[in-house]
C-alpha positions as CSV (number, residue, x, y, z in Angstrom):
1,M,-6.3,2.7,32.2
2,I,-8.2,4.7,30.0
3,R,-6.1,6.3,27.8
4,R,-4.4,3.8,27.5
5,I,-7.2,2.2,26.4
6,R,-8.1,4.1,24.4
7,N,-4.7,4.0,22.4
8,S,-4.1,0.0,22.0
9,L,-6.6,-1.4,19.7
10,T,-5.9,-4.8,20.9
11,A,-7.5,-3.5,24.4
12,K,-10.5,-2.7,22.2
13,I,-11.2,-5.7,20.5
14,F,-10.5,-7.3,23.7
15,L,-12.8,-5.7,25.6
16,L,-15.9,-5.5,22.7
17,T,-15.0,-9.4,21.8
18,V,-15.4,-10.2,25.9
19,S,-18.6,-7.8,26.4
20,L,-20.3,-9.6,23.0
21,L,-19.7,-12.6,24.2
22,L,-20.9,-11.8,27.6
23,A,-23.8,-10.3,27.1
24,V,-25.1,-13.1,23.7
25,S,-24.0,-15.7,26.4
26,M,-26.6,-13.9,29.0
27,I,-28.6,-13.2,26.4
28,T,-29.0,-17.0,25.9
29,Y,-29.5,-18.4,28.9
30,G,-32.8,-16.1,29.4
31,S,-34.0,-17.1,26.7
32,V,-34.3,-20.1,27.3
33,S,-34.5,-20.0,31.2
34,L,-38.0,-18.0,29.5
35,F,-39.3,-19.3,26.7
36,L,-38.6,-23.3,28.0
37,P,-41.6,-23.4,30.4
38,S,-44.2,-21.8,27.8
39,T,-43.1,-24.0,24.3
40,Y,-42.9,-27.3,26.4
41,R,-46.3,-26.3,27.7
42,H,-47.6,-26.4,24.5
43,I,-45.8,-28.6,22.7
44,L,-47.3,-30.6,25.6
45,G,-50.6,-29.9,24.9
46,E,-50.4,-30.6,21.1
47,D,-48.9,-34.1,21.9
48,L,-51.3,-34.9,24.2
49,R,-54.4,-34.1,22.2
50,D,-52.9,-36.7,20.2
51,V,-52.1,-39.7,22.0
52,S,-56.0,-38.9,24.0
53,Q,-57.5,-39.3,20.8
54,E,-55.8,-42.6,20.4
55,L,-56.9,-43.7,23.8
56,E,-60.0,-43.3,23.3
57,E,-60.4,-45.0,19.9
58,N,-58.5,-48.2,22.4
59,L,-61.1,-47.8,24.8
60,K,-64.3,-48.6,22.8
61,Q,-63.0,-51.9,21.9
62,Y,-63.4,-53.0,25.8
63,T,-66.5,-55.1,27.6
64,S,-65.6,-54.0,31.5
65,V,-63.5,-51.5,32.7
66,E,-61.1,-53.7,34.6
67,Q,-59.9,-54.7,31.4
68,T,-59.1,-51.2,30.2
69,F,-56.9,-50.2,33.8
70,N,-53.5,-52.0,32.4
71,L,-53.3,-50.5,29.1
72,L,-54.9,-47.1,31.1
73,E,-51.1,-47.2,33.6
74,L,-48.8,-48.1,30.0
75,F,-50.7,-45.0,28.4
76,A,-49.5,-43.3,31.7
77,A,-46.2,-44.5,32.4
78,N,-45.1,-43.9,28.5
79,N,-46.5,-40.4,27.8
80,Q,-45.7,-39.2,31.7
81,A,-49.2,-38.0,32.2
82,S,-52.3,-38.6,34.6
83,V,-55.3,-40.4,33.7
84,T,-58.4,-40.4,35.8
85,L,-61.1,-42.3,34.1
86,L,-64.9,-41.6,35.8
87,D,-67.9,-43.8,36.3
88,E,-70.8,-42.0,35.9
89,Q,-71.5,-41.2,38.7
90,G,-68.9,-38.9,38.8
91,E,-67.0,-41.5,41.1
92,I,-63.1,-42.8,40.2
93,V,-62.6,-45.5,38.5
94,F,-59.4,-45.4,38.1
95,P,-56.6,-45.6,39.5
96,Q,-57.9,-47.5,41.9
97,T,-55.8,-46.6,45.0
98,A,-57.9,-43.3,44.3
99,T,-61.0,-44.8,44.6
100,E,-60.1,-46.7,48.6
101,N,-58.9,-43.9,49.6
102,S,-61.8,-41.4,48.4
103,G,-64.0,-39.8,50.9
104,D,-67.2,-37.0,49.0
105,V,-66.4,-36.5,45.1
106,F,-67.4,-33.4,44.1
107,Y,-67.0,-32.2,40.1
108,E,-67.5,-28.9,38.8
109,F,-66.8,-29.0,35.3
110,Q,-66.7,-24.9,33.3
111,G,-67.8,-25.2,29.9
112,E,-70.1,-27.4,27.8
113,V,-69.8,-31.2,28.5
114,G,-68.9,-33.5,25.7
115,Q,-66.4,-30.8,23.7
116,A,-62.5,-31.8,25.0
117,G,-59.2,-29.8,25.0
118,E,-60.7,-25.9,26.6
119,E,-62.6,-27.3,29.8
120,N,-61.4,-26.4,33.4
121,L,-61.8,-29.5,35.5
122,V,-61.2,-29.0,39.5
123,I,-61.5,-32.1,41.1
124,S,-62.2,-33.0,44.8
125,V,-60.8,-36.3,46.8
126,G,-61.6,-36.2,50.0
127,D,-61.0,-33.8,52.5
128,S,-58.3,-33.3,50.5
129,F,-58.1,-29.9,47.4
130,Q,-56.6,-30.8,44.7
131,Q,-56.6,-28.0,41.7
132,A,-54.4,-30.2,39.1
133,A,-54.1,-26.6,36.5
134,L,-53.1,-24.8,38.7
135,T,-49.8,-27.2,41.1
136,E,-46.9,-25.9,40.9
137,N,-45.6,-29.9,39.3
138,G,-48.7,-30.9,38.4
139,P,-50.8,-31.2,35.6
140,S,-50.3,-27.9,32.8
141,A,-52.6,-29.3,29.7
142,Q,-55.6,-31.2,30.4
143,E,-57.7,-33.5,27.8
144,T,-61.8,-35.0,29.2
145,Y,-63.5,-37.3,27.5
146,F,-66.8,-39.5,27.1
147,V,-66.1,-43.0,26.1
148,Q,-68.5,-46.0,26.2
149,I,-66.9,-49.4,28.1
150,G,-68.9,-52.7,28.0
151,G,-72.3,-50.6,26.8
152,K,-71.6,-47.8,30.0
153,P,-70.9,-44.1,29.6
154,Y,-67.9,-43.3,30.7
155,T,-65.6,-40.0,31.5
156,L,-61.4,-39.9,30.7
157,L,-59.0,-37.4,31.8
158,V,-56.0,-36.3,30.5
159,A,-53.3,-34.3,31.7
160,G,-49.9,-33.5,31.3
161,T,-47.5,-33.2,33.9
162,M,-44.8,-30.1,33.5
163,Q,-42.5,-31.8,36.9
164,S,-39.3,-32.5,34.1
165,V,-39.2,-29.1,32.7
166,S,-39.9,-27.3,36.8
167,Q,-36.3,-30.0,37.5
168,T,-34.7,-28.8,34.3
169,M,-35.2,-25.0,35.7
170,E,-34.5,-25.8,38.9
171,I,-30.7,-27.6,38.1
172,L,-30.5,-24.2,35.8
173,R,-31.0,-22.2,39.2
174,K,-28.1,-24.3,41.4
175,I,-25.7,-24.1,37.9
176,L,-25.9,-20.6,37.3
177,H,-23.0,-19.1,39.3
178,T,-20.9,-21.9,37.1
179,V,-22.1,-21.2,34.0
180,L,-21.2,-17.7,34.1
181,I,-17.7,-18.5,35.9
182,V,-17.6,-21.1,32.5
183,I,-19.2,-18.2,30.4
184,G,-16.7,-15.8,31.5
185,L,-13.3,-18.0,31.2
186,V,-14.4,-19.1,28.0
187,S,-15.6,-15.3,26.7
188,L,-11.7,-13.9,27.8
189,L,-10.0,-16.8,25.9
190,C,-11.8,-15.6,23.0
191,A,-11.8,-12.3,23.2
192,L,-8.2,-12.6,24.0
193,G,-7.1,-15.3,20.7
194,A,-9.1,-13.0,18.5
195,S,-8.2,-9.4,19.9
196,L,-4.1,-11.0,18.9
197,Y,-5.1,-12.7,15.3
198,L,-6.6,-9.2,14.6
199,T,-4.9,-6.5,15.9
200,R,-0.9,-8.9,14.7
201,P,-1.5,-7.9,11.7
202,I,-2.2,-4.7,11.3
203,L,0.7,-3.6,14.6
204,R,3.1,-4.7,11.6
205,L,1.7,-2.8,9.5
206,S,1.6,0.1,11.4
207,R,5.2,-1.0,12.4
208,V,6.6,-0.2,8.8
209,S,4.6,2.6,8.3
210,R,6.6,4.1,11.5
211,K,9.4,3.1,9.6
212,M,8.8,4.4,6.4
213,A,8.5,7.6,8.6
214,E,11.7,7.8,9.8
215,L,12.9,6.9,5.8
216,D,13.7,3.2,6.6
217,F,12.0,1.3,3.9
218,D,14.8,-2.3,4.6
219,E,11.0,-3.6,6.4
220,T,8.4,-5.2,4.5
221,C,5.1,-6.5,5.6
222,P,4.2,-10.1,4.5
223,Q,2.6,-11.0,1.5
224,S,0.8,-14.1,2.2
225,R,-2.6,-12.8,3.3
226,G,-5.7,-12.6,0.4
227,D,-7.9,-10.1,2.6
228,E,-8.8,-6.1,2.9
229,V,-5.0,-7.1,5.3
230,G,-3.8,-8.5,2.6
231,V,-4.4,-5.4,-0.6
232,L,-3.0,-3.0,2.1
233,G,0.0,-4.8,3.5
234,R,1.4,-5.1,-0.1
235,S,0.3,-1.3,-1.4
236,L,2.1,0.0,1.6
237,N,5.4,-2.6,0.0
238,E,4.6,-1.0,-3.5
239,L,4.5,2.6,-1.5
240,S,7.4,2.4,0.0
241,G,9.4,0.7,-3.1
242,N,8.3,3.8,-5.1
243,L,9.3,6.3,-1.9
244,K,12.8,4.2,-2.2
245,R,13.3,4.4,-5.0
246,A,12.2,8.6,-5.3
247,L,14.2,9.1,-2.3
248,T,17.4,7.5,-3.5
249,G,17.7,9.5,-7.4
250,L,16.3,13.0,-5.1
251,E,19.6,11.5,-3.2
252,E,21.9,11.3,-6.1
253,A,20.1,14.2,-7.9
254,N,21.5,16.1,-5.1
255,R,24.8,14.1,-5.1
256,K,24.6,15.7,-8.3
257,L,24.3,18.7,-8.0
258,R,26.7,19.5,-4.9
259,Q,29.5,18.1,-7.2
260,D,28.2,20.5,-9.3
261,I,27.8,23.8,-7.2
262,D,31.4,22.4,-6.1
263,R,32.5,22.1,-10.0
264,E,31.4,26.0,-10.7
265,R,32.7,27.3,-7.1
266,S,36.0,26.3,-7.5
267,F,34.9,27.3,-11.9
268,F,34.4,30.7,-10.9
269,A,36.8,31.4,-8.4
270,A,39.5,30.0,-10.9
271,V,38.0,32.6,-13.5
272,S,38.7,35.6,-11.0
273,H,41.9,34.1,-10.2
274,E,42.4,34.3,-14.2
275,L,42.1,37.6,-14.8
276,K,43.4,39.1,-11.3
277,T,46.7,38.4,-12.8
278,P,46.1,40.2,-16.3
279,V,44.0,42.8,-14.5
280,T,46.9,43.4,-12.0
281,V,48.9,43.8,-15.0
282,L,47.0,45.9,-17.6
283,K,46.6,48.6,-14.3
284,G,50.4,48.6,-13.4
285,H,51.2,49.6,-16.9
286,L,48.2,51.9,-16.9
287,G,49.0,53.2,-14.3
288,G,52.5,53.7,-14.9
289,M,51.6,55.4,-18.2
290,C,49.7,58.1,-16.8
291,Q,51.6,59.0,-13.8
292,N,54.8,58.8,-16.3
293,I,56.8,57.2,-14.3
294,G,60.6,55.3,-15.2
295,P,60.5,53.2,-18.0
296,Y,56.7,53.6,-18.6
297,Q,58.1,56.8,-20.2
298,N,58.2,54.4,-22.8
299,R,54.7,54.6,-23.8
300,D,54.8,52.8,-27.1
301,Y,56.7,50.0,-25.7
302,Y,53.4,49.2,-22.6
303,L,50.9,50.3,-24.7
304,E,51.9,47.3,-26.8
305,R,52.2,44.9,-23.8
306,S,48.9,46.2,-23.3
307,Y,47.4,44.8,-25.8
308,Q,48.3,41.5,-25.6
309,V,47.0,42.1,-22.1
310,T,43.7,42.2,-23.9
311,K,44.0,40.3,-26.1
312,T,45.0,37.3,-23.8
313,M,41.7,38.0,-21.5
314,E,39.9,38.1,-24.2
315,K,40.5,35.2,-25.6
316,L,40.4,33.8,-22.4
317,V,36.8,35.4,-21.6
318,G,35.5,33.8,-25.2
319,E,37.0,30.4,-23.6
320,I,34.9,31.4,-20.2
321,L,31.7,32.2,-22.2
322,A,32.0,28.8,-24.1
323,V,32.7,26.8,-21.0
324,S,29.6,29.2,-19.6
325,R,27.2,27.6,-22.6
326,M,28.5,24.7,-22.8
327,E,27.7,23.8,-18.9
328,S,24.0,25.8,-19.3
329,G,23.1,23.3,-22.7
330,A,22.4,26.6,-24.6
331,W,25.0,25.1,-27.0
332,E,23.9,22.7,-28.6
333,A,25.5,20.2,-31.3
334,R,24.5,21.0,-35.3
335,M,25.3,17.4,-36.2
336,E,25.0,17.3,-40.6
337,R,28.0,15.3,-42.7
338,T,31.5,17.1,-42.3
339,D,35.1,16.2,-43.4
340,L,36.9,15.9,-40.4
341,A,40.7,15.0,-42.9
342,E,39.9,18.4,-44.2
343,L,39.0,20.6,-41.1
344,A,41.9,18.7,-39.7
345,R,44.5,20.4,-41.7
346,L,42.9,23.8,-42.6
347,Q,44.0,24.4,-38.4
348,A,47.0,22.8,-38.7
349,A,47.6,25.1,-42.1
350,E,46.5,27.7,-39.7
351,L,49.2,27.2,-36.8
352,T,52.8,27.1,-40.1
353,E,53.6,30.7,-39.6
354,L,54.0,29.9,-35.4
355,L,55.6,25.8,-36.9
356,E,58.2,27.7,-38.6
357,E,59.0,30.0,-35.8
358,K,59.3,27.3,-33.4
359,E,61.6,24.9,-36.4
360,Q,59.0,22.2,-35.7
361,E,57.4,20.2,-38.7
362,W,54.1,18.4,-38.8
363,E,54.2,14.1,-39.4
364,M,50.0,13.9,-40.1
365,N,48.8,10.6,-40.9
366,L,45.1,12.1,-43.1
367,P,43.3,10.0,-45.2
368,D,42.5,12.2,-48.1
369,H,38.3,12.3,-46.7
370,L,36.9,11.2,-43.9
371,N,33.3,12.8,-43.4
372,W,31.2,12.2,-39.7
373,E,28.3,13.4,-38.4
374,A,29.4,16.3,-36.3
375,D,29.3,20.0,-35.7
376,G,31.8,21.8,-38.1
377,K,32.1,24.9,-36.0
378,M,32.9,22.5,-32.5
379,M,35.3,20.4,-34.0
380,E,36.9,22.9,-35.6
381,K,37.7,24.5,-32.2
382,V,38.5,20.9,-31.1
383,F,41.2,20.6,-33.4
384,R,42.7,24.1,-33.3
385,N,42.7,23.9,-29.3
386,L,44.4,20.3,-29.2
387,L,47.2,21.6,-32.7
388,S,48.4,25.3,-31.0
389,N,48.8,23.1,-27.7
390,A,50.4,20.6,-29.1
391,V,53.3,23.8,-30.9
392,A,52.9,25.3,-27.9
393,Y,54.4,22.7,-26.1
394,S,56.7,20.9,-28.2
395,P,60.4,21.9,-27.6
396,R,61.9,23.5,-30.5
397,K,62.9,21.2,-33.6
398,A,60.1,18.9,-32.7
399,R,58.2,16.5,-34.7
400,I,54.6,16.6,-34.1
401,R,52.7,14.0,-34.8
402,I,49.1,13.9,-36.3
403,F,47.0,10.8,-37.1
404,M,43.4,10.0,-37.6
405,R,41.7,6.5,-39.1
406,T,38.2,4.5,-39.0
407,E,38.5,1.7,-37.2
408,E,35.4,-1.2,-36.3
409,E,33.2,2.9,-37.6
410,N,34.9,4.3,-34.6
411,L,36.4,7.4,-35.7
412,L,40.5,7.7,-33.7
413,F,42.0,11.0,-34.1
414,W,45.4,11.5,-31.8
415,V,48.4,14.4,-31.7
416,E,51.5,13.7,-30.3
417,N,54.2,16.9,-29.4
418,T,57.3,14.7,-29.1
419,G,60.6,14.8,-26.9
420,V,58.9,16.2,-23.1
421,H,56.2,13.6,-20.6
422,L,54.0,14.6,-18.1
423,S,53.7,13.1,-14.4
424,E,50.6,10.5,-14.1
425,E,48.9,13.5,-11.3
426,A,48.9,15.8,-15.1
427,L,47.8,13.3,-17.5
428,E,45.6,13.1,-14.6
429,R,44.0,16.2,-14.2
430,L,45.3,17.9,-18.1
431,F,41.6,18.2,-18.9
432,E,40.9,19.5,-15.6
433,P,39.9,23.8,-15.8
434,F,42.9,25.7,-15.6
435,Y,45.3,23.4,-14.3
436,R,48.7,23.9,-15.9
437,V,52.0,21.8,-15.6
438,E,53.7,24.7,-14.6
439,G,51.5,27.4,-14.5
440,S,54.9,30.2,-14.9
441,R,55.8,28.6,-18.2
442,N,52.1,28.0,-19.8
443,R,51.0,32.2,-19.4
444,K,54.1,33.3,-20.6
445,L,53.3,30.9,-23.6
446,G,49.9,32.4,-23.6
447,G,47.6,29.0,-22.6
448,S,43.9,29.9,-20.5
449,G,44.4,26.1,-18.7
450,L,40.8,25.9,-20.7
451,G,41.9,24.3,-24.2
452,L,41.5,20.3,-23.3
453,Y,38.9,21.0,-21.0
454,I,36.7,22.5,-23.5
455,V,37.5,19.9,-26.0
456,Q,36.8,17.4,-23.9
457,K,33.0,18.6,-23.4
458,I,33.1,19.5,-27.5
459,V,34.1,14.8,-27.9
460,K,31.6,14.5,-25.2
461,T,28.6,16.6,-25.9
462,H,29.1,14.2,-29.6
463,G,29.4,10.6,-27.6
464,G,32.7,10.9,-27.2
465,D,36.1,10.1,-24.7
466,C,39.2,12.0,-24.9
467,R,41.6,10.5,-23.3
468,A,45.5,11.4,-22.8
469,E,49.3,9.7,-22.4
470,N,52.6,9.5,-22.5
471,S,53.9,7.8,-25.5
472,R,57.2,6.8,-26.4
473,D,58.1,9.5,-27.7
474,G,56.5,12.2,-26.1
475,V,52.8,13.2,-25.7
476,R,49.9,12.1,-27.0
477,V,46.6,12.9,-26.3
478,W,43.6,11.5,-28.2
479,F,40.3,11.1,-29.0
480,C,37.5,8.1,-30.0
481,L,33.9,9.1,-31.6
482,R,31.9,6.2,-31.2
483,K,28.9,5.8,-34.5
484,K,27.5,3.4,-32.4
485,A,25.7,5.4,-29.2
486,G,25.5,1.7,-27.1
487,L,29.2,0.4,-27.9
488,P,30.2,-0.6,-24.3
489,E,33.0,1.4,-22.2
490,K,34.4,-1.2,-21.8
491,S,35.3,-2.2,-26.2
492,L,35.6,2.1,-26.9
493,E,39.0,1.2,-24.6
494,N,40.1,-2.2,-27.3
495,H,39.9,0.1,-29.7
496,T,41.1,3.1,-28.6
497,K,44.2,1.0,-27.5
498,I,47.1,3.3,-29.6
499,T,50.6,1.5,-29.3
């Protein structure tokens, strides 16, 4: 039980509120019981002194003592006081009932005669003894005055009574148990309401924070309160939103990182596979020549073949290094004004010998000059890879079409090798590293499978896009460079659609 109370804020507030309410109620009740008699006695004395002085003045107006009886009775009734009038011999003149029943009367004044307010009067009437100041319900405050009525001296005794206060205190004592029950019930109800009101928003905050600890950010705190709890709730909501965005960003970064790792793993696996074949061939050639086995005795022939294999390996390694530099960001584009039309013509001219060997011909549609902000060395590699692929993978006597133009501040370039078509799967995978449509035939042609992958990387570095599609006569590979970086992709596709 104690452990549950320690772990429950609602129980703690409930018990604290009940204790405070009970303590305040009992202190209030005790204070009333303690200070009510003394306070009433003090107020009674002040009031009695005021009215008694007024009565003293009024008595001077009468000529006989009998005329004052009605006034004295009315005064006693209105002020809940006892009034006694004594003649100069000390006999009681008023009230008359006391005179008729009295025997020997003895008066004792302590203090100076003639000074009212501080005397202690003791009156003995007949065989009964009354000490007015000490009876339980008798007078608690008295005043003594010496008055003249009809030329005769009289002593006026006025005493107030505590009977009403005594009755009140008796009632309070009798209803004490009822008061305690009512105070207990009210305290319990008030404590329950206060504990629920105070702890409900805190429990809500606790639930939201627990959800946050479990990385669940869907539940939020209400923001209608303007007090400190409301400020805490809004801060908690803001913290939840920031954490959610941060974790979402981390998840996205981790996803991209996993993709990059998988891509790098696949890339290096492909590199290992690509290098394994020429290394194996080169090892076989050199081993056969060293042992002078069979046909490998013709060393000049196999040395030439080994040399070609090393050139293939060198080209592959160079392209792998280029890809690695682009992937790591070490190869940054140096933008400058470059004539891309002239650059494309120069790369086409370098392939003239290979073109004549396969009895192919160019069909060029290039402007005389087309200046563009680009990295000349990178774009040179783009044109060389695209044109060499077109020549290598086109059949003999094919026409290879080259096209370049600007359209709505975008640069379009495409090269089409006729006489061959590719499947949709091949078109989608054409820009993947080391992908070949027909692996054995492409190796024979000397391709590494990285040419179009490098083209795509360079074009994207320039803020463009690169695609491949089947045309009516063959396969067309094109790219688009955007002068406006904010041009949307959909608009780009509309501008680069080639018919």
